[in-house]
N, C-alpha and C positions, 0 to 999 in steps of 0.2 A: 529349185535351184535359185539362189539369190545372186544377183549381179550388183556389184558396188563399184562406183567410179571415184577415184581419188587423184589428186595432183600432188606431186612431190618436187622439191628442188633437188638438184644434184647433191648427193651426200645426205639428204634427209631420209628418215626411215619411218615406216608405218608398221605397227605391231598388230598382228592378226591372231586371234585365239579361236581355235576350232575344237569343238568337243567331238570326240570320236568314240568308237567302239573298239578301242585297242585291246581290251580284255577279252573280246570275242573274235580276235584275229583280223580285224580291219586296220588298215594303215591309210594315212593321208599321203597322196602323191600330188605332184604339181607338174604342169607343163606350161612353158612360156612361149607365146606366139607373138607375132608382130615384130617389133624391134627388140629381139631377145637380149641384146646388149644394153638396153636402156635401164634395166633393173637387175637386181640380184635378189635371190630368195634364200634365206637360211632358216633351218629348224633350230630354235634356241630353247626347246622344251627341256625341262628337268624331269627325268624319269623317277617316279617314286619307287622305293624299294618294293620288290615283288610281294613281300609279306603284307604290305599295306594296300594292295590292290585286290578287291573282292572280285570273284569270278563274275563276268558280265558287266562290271562297273564301267561307266563312261570315263574316258581319259581325255584331259585337255592337252592340246598341242599348241605351241606358240611359234609363230613364224614371223620373221622380220623381213620386210620388203624394203629395199633401199634404192633410191633413184641414182642412176649412174651417168647417163648421157643426156644432157639437155636437149630438148626438142623431140625426144623419143616417145613412142607410145607402145605399150605392151599390154597383153591380155594374159592373165595368169589363171589357169583353170586348176582348182584343187578338186580332187576326187577321192572319195573314201572307198577303198576296194579291199578285197581279200586276195592276196597274192596267189594262193593255191588255186583260185578259181577265176582266171583272167577273162573267161567268157561271160561272167555275170556282170550285169549292169552295176554301176557304182551305187552304194547305199545312200550317199549324199554327195552333193557337189556345191561348190562356191566359186564364183568368178570375180576376179578383181581386175578392173581395167585401170591402168596407171598411165598418167601423162606426166612426163618429167619436164617441168617448166624451165624455160631458158633463164629468166630472171624473176626476182620478186618472191614474196612469201607464198608458199604453197598452202592450199586450203585442204583440210581434212587429213593432214599429215600425221597427226598424233592420236588418232582414234584407235578403236579396236572393234572387232566383231567377235561375238561369242555365238557360235553356231551350234 
């Protein structure tokens, strides 16, 4: 599991790309802890037409994390799971620790991760 720390200003966003096993029944889920109101998470992935996805092929998902409340700190845990089997351990995990800065330019705000 990788853990990444970033700082965002209120209204700034960070794009996170996660490669998954969607063609094998896995989905990425996320849970926000800490100051949950400090950030928002949106799935902005474009789904390819089913005819273009080979069985078992990896699928990339894109998420946008946006800073909302200055001074807040949140931890976002992304987990790749198979919904029909909730008792199974996640196939992959990624943790993003976000600090929403009060003022000034945020560092690391426009990067991405390809996992």
